C-alpha positions as CSV (number, residue, x, y, z in Angstrom):
1,X,11.7,-44.0,-19.6
2,X,15.5,-44.5,-19.2
3,X,17.9,-41.8,-18.3
4,X,19.5,-40.2,-21.4
5,X,23.1,-41.2,-20.6
6,X,25.7,-43.8,-21.4
7,X,26.9,-44.9,-24.8
8,X,23.5,-45.4,-26.4
9,X,24.0,-43.0,-29.3
10,X,25.0,-43.3,-32.9
11,X,28.3,-44.8,-31.8
12,X,28.8,-47.9,-29.8
13,X,31.2,-48.2,-26.9
14,X,33.9,-49.5,-29.2
15,X,33.5,-46.4,-31.5
16,X,31.8,-48.3,-34.3
17,X,29.1,-46.3,-36.1
18,X,25.5,-47.4,-35.8
19,X,22.9,-46.8,-38.5
20,X,20.9,-43.6,-38.0
21,X,17.5,-44.6,-36.6
22,X,14.5,-44.6,-38.8
23,X,11.6,-42.5,-37.5
24,X,8.5,-44.5,-38.4
25,X,4.9,-43.5,-38.2
26,X,3.7,-43.5,-34.6
27,X,7.2,-42.9,-33.2
28,X,8.9,-40.1,-31.2
29,X,12.7,-39.9,-30.8
30,X,14.2,-37.9,-28.0
31,X,17.8,-36.5,-28.2
32,X,19.9,-34.5,-25.7
33,X,23.1,-32.6,-26.1
34,X,25.4,-30.3,-24.1
35,X,26.6,-26.9,-25.1
36,X,29.8,-27.7,-23.2
37,X,30.6,-30.6,-25.4
38,X,33.8,-30.8,-27.4
39,X,35.0,-28.0,-29.8
40,X,34.4,-30.4,-32.7
41,X,30.8,-30.9,-31.8
42,X,30.2,-27.2,-31.4
43,X,31.9,-26.6,-34.8
44,X,29.7,-29.3,-36.4
45,X,26.6,-27.6,-35.0
46,X,27.9,-24.2,-36.2
47,X,28.4,-25.5,-39.7
48,X,24.8,-26.6,-39.9
49,X,23.5,-23.1,-39.3
50,X,22.2,-20.8,-42.0
51,X,23.8,-17.4,-42.6
52,X,20.9,-15.7,-40.9
53,X,21.2,-18.0,-37.8
54,X,24.9,-17.4,-37.7
55,X,24.3,-13.6,-37.7
56,X,22.2,-14.1,-34.5
57,X,25.0,-15.6,-32.5
58,X,26.4,-12.2,-31.5
59,X,23.1,-11.2,-30.0
60,X,24.3,-13.2,-27.0
61,X,27.0,-11.5,-25.0
62,X,28.6,-14.5,-23.3
63,X,30.3,-17.5,-24.9
64,X,28.2,-20.0,-23.0
65,X,25.0,-18.4,-24.3
66,X,26.4,-18.3,-27.8
67,X,27.3,-22.0,-27.6
68,X,23.8,-22.8,-26.3
69,X,22.2,-21.1,-29.3
70,X,24.6,-22.9,-31.7
71,X,23.9,-26.3,-30.3
72,X,20.2,-25.9,-30.0
73,X,19.6,-24.5,-33.5
74,X,22.5,-26.3,-35.3
75,X,21.8,-29.6,-33.5
76,X,18.2,-29.4,-34.6
77,X,19.3,-28.9,-38.2
78,X,21.7,-31.9,-38.0
79,X,18.9,-34.1,-36.7
80,X,16.3,-33.0,-39.2
81,X,18.9,-33.3,-42.0
82,X,19.5,-37.0,-41.0
83,X,15.8,-37.8,-40.8
84,X,14.8,-36.1,-44.0
85,X,17.9,-36.6,-46.2
86,X,18.3,-32.8,-46.9
87,X,21.5,-30.8,-46.2
88,X,21.1,-28.8,-42.9
89,X,21.3,-25.3,-44.4
90,X,18.7,-26.3,-47.1
91,X,16.1,-27.3,-44.6
92,X,13.0,-25.1,-44.6
93,X,11.8,-24.3,-41.1
94,X,8.7,-22.2,-40.9
95,X,6.7,-20.9,-38.0
96,X,3.0,-21.1,-37.4
97,X,1.2,-17.8,-36.7
98,X,1.7,-18.1,-33.0
99,X,5.4,-18.9,-33.3
100,X,5.7,-22.7,-33.1
101,X,8.3,-23.9,-35.6
102,X,7.6,-26.7,-38.1
103,X,9.2,-28.4,-41.1
104,X,8.1,-27.1,-44.4
105,X,9.9,-30.1,-46.1
106,X,7.8,-32.8,-44.5
107,X,4.6,-31.8,-42.7
108,X,4.2,-35.3,-41.2
109,X,7.4,-34.8,-39.1
110,X,7.0,-32.5,-36.1
111,X,9.5,-31.4,-33.5
112,X,10.1,-29.3,-30.5
113,X,13.2,-28.3,-28.5
114,X,14.1,-26.8,-25.2
115,X,17.3,-25.7,-23.4
116,X,18.3,-24.8,-19.9
117,X,21.7,-24.5,-18.3
118,X,24.1,-26.2,-20.6
119,X,21.7,-28.9,-21.8
120,X,19.4,-29.1,-24.9
121,X,16.6,-31.6,-25.6
122,X,15.0,-32.3,-28.9
123,X,11.7,-34.2,-29.6
124,X,11.3,-35.4,-33.2
125,X,7.9,-37.0,-34.0
126,X,5.9,-38.8,-36.6
127,X,3.2,-39.3,-33.9
128,X,1.5,-35.9,-34.2
129,X,2.4,-32.7,-32.4
130,X,4.8,-32.7,-29.4
131,X,5.9,-30.1,-26.8
132,X,8.9,-30.5,-24.6
133,X,10.3,-28.3,-21.8
134,X,13.5,-28.6,-19.8
135,X,14.7,-26.9,-16.7
136,X,17.9,-26.9,-14.7
137,X,17.1,-27.1,-11.0
138,X,18.8,-24.0,-9.5
139,X,18.3,-21.6,-6.6
140,X,15.6,-19.0,-7.0
141,X,15.6,-16.1,-4.6
142,X,12.1,-15.1,-5.7
143,X,10.5,-18.5,-5.7
144,X,7.6,-17.6,-3.5
145,X,6.6,-14.8,-5.7
146,X,6.9,-17.0,-8.8
147,X,4.7,-19.7,-7.2
148,X,2.0,-17.2,-6.3
149,X,2.1,-15.6,-9.8
150,X,2.1,-18.8,-11.9
151,X,0.2,-21.4,-10.0
152,X,-3.3,-22.0,-8.6
153,X,-4.0,-22.3,-4.9
154,X,-4.0,-26.1,-5.1
155,X,-0.9,-26.3,-7.3
156,X,1.0,-23.9,-4.9
157,X,0.0,-26.1,-2.0
158,X,1.5,-29.1,-3.7
159,X,4.7,-27.3,-4.5
160,X,5.1,-26.0,-0.9
161,X,4.0,-29.2,0.8
162,X,7.6,-30.4,1.5
163,X,10.2,-27.7,2.0
164,X,13.1,-29.9,1.0
165,X,11.4,-30.7,-2.3
166,X,9.9,-27.3,-3.1
167,X,12.6,-26.3,-5.6
168,X,12.4,-29.5,-7.6
169,X,8.6,-29.6,-7.5
170,X,8.5,-26.0,-8.7
171,X,10.7,-26.6,-11.7
172,X,9.0,-29.9,-12.5
173,X,5.6,-28.3,-12.5
174,X,7.0,-25.4,-14.6
175,X,8.1,-27.9,-17.3
176,X,4.6,-29.4,-17.2
177,X,2.9,-26.1,-17.9
178,X,5.5,-24.9,-20.5
179,X,5.5,-28.3,-22.2
180,X,1.8,-28.1,-22.7
181,X,1.9,-24.5,-23.9
182,X,4.6,-25.5,-26.4
183,X,2.6,-28.5,-27.6
184,X,-0.5,-26.5,-28.4
185,X,1.6,-23.7,-29.9
186,X,0.0,-21.1,-27.6
187,X,3.1,-20.1,-25.6
188,X,3.0,-16.5,-26.8
189,X,-0.7,-15.9,-25.8
190,X,-1.4,-18.1,-22.8
191,X,0.5,-17.9,-19.6
192,X,1.3,-20.6,-16.9
193,X,-1.4,-19.1,-14.6
194,X,-4.0,-19.8,-17.4
195,X,-3.6,-23.6,-16.7
196,X,-4.5,-25.7,-13.8
197,X,-3.2,-29.3,-13.3
198,X,-4.0,-31.9,-10.7
199,X,-1.2,-34.0,-9.3
200,X,-1.9,-37.5,-8.0
201,X,0.9,-39.9,-7.1
202,X,3.4,-37.9,-9.2
203,X,1.1,-37.9,-12.2
204,X,-0.2,-34.7,-13.8
205,X,-3.6,-34.2,-15.3
206,X,-4.9,-31.1,-17.0
207,X,-8.0,-29.7,-15.3
208,X,-8.6,-26.3,-16.9
209,X,-7.3,-24.0,-19.6
210,X,-8.6,-20.4,-19.3
211,X,-9.3,-18.8,-22.7
212,X,-8.6,-21.9,-24.8
213,X,-10.9,-24.8,-25.8
214,X,-8.8,-28.0,-25.6
215,X,-9.8,-30.7,-28.0
216,X,-6.7,-33.0,-27.7
217,X,-6.3,-35.6,-25.0
218,X,-2.6,-34.9,-24.4
219,X,-0.3,-37.6,-23.0
220,X,2.4,-36.6,-20.5
221,X,5.8,-38.3,-20.1
222,X,8.6,-37.7,-17.6
223,X,12.0,-37.4,-19.2
224,X,15.3,-37.7,-17.4
225,X,18.0,-35.9,-19.5
226,X,20.7,-35.5,-16.9
227,X,21.3,-35.2,-13.1
228,X,20.0,-31.9,-11.8
229,X,17.5,-31.4,-14.6
230,X,13.7,-32.0,-15.0
231,X,11.9,-32.4,-18.3
232,X,8.4,-33.1,-19.5
233,X,7.1,-34.3,-22.9
234,X,3.6,-33.8,-24.2
235,X,2.4,-35.8,-27.1
236,X,-0.9,-36.3,-28.8
237,X,-1.0,-39.9,-30.2
238,X,-2.2,-42.8,-28.0
239,X,0.4,-45.6,-27.8
240,X,3.2,-43.6,-29.5
241,X,6.5,-45.4,-29.3
242,X,9.1,-43.2,-27.6
243,X,12.8,-43.9,-27.9
244,X,15.8,-42.2,-26.2
245,X,19.0,-41.5,-28.1
246,X,22.1,-39.5,-27.4
247,X,24.6,-37.3,-29.3
248,X,27.1,-37.7,-31.1
249,X,24.9,-36.3,-33.8
250,X,24.9,-37.4,-37.4
251,X,27.6,-36.2,-39.7
252,X,26.9,-33.1,-41.8
253,X,25.3,-34.1,-45.1
254,X,27.1,-32.2,-47.9
């Protein structure tokens, strides 16, 4: 998968608009955005929010956190609006009984989002359920405690095998576990220590899920959203076609 960077978005390098991509059956589109983008972009995302979502902005004390919420939720509405042809504020987004959001306007379209640091990633799918998790690699003073609490003995040994790679391995493994939990919609009930994965040559394979009977053969994809970040996508359909795109996002549909 190519890194999500450059001028490969809706606008070419010369500023000319490109048609918004069609999401066909069997396809997954990945998008990324930054909450430190231009004021115009933040305003576009803000305008896409419902009144209820706007009322939640002040739950966050700091401007960076507010912008992160605006871009993650408003950006999602802009994307779904462009895919479904429905104005952003008219989109109906529900939640399954365990919290995973879904489109009430088109049940064949599924999605998942994640944010960390100043970056947001979105996975929009017509290839079944998806789960995506993003982490900004950053210092963790309690990393040893977190490893012991959330990883099996074999997983912990892999993370600690090379001291200079421990931090990156920890965050990458974290996105693997969280991406899976988000894909199955069990993030509120299961915890990372309920899962055990095996790592061979950088590839992750699910070995065990405590307290849950897994019936789906999930596929795992590395995603490279930006320097200093790690990200993992889980998807359910064999041979799904995965495409990378970039903001700028589609114009607001009035």
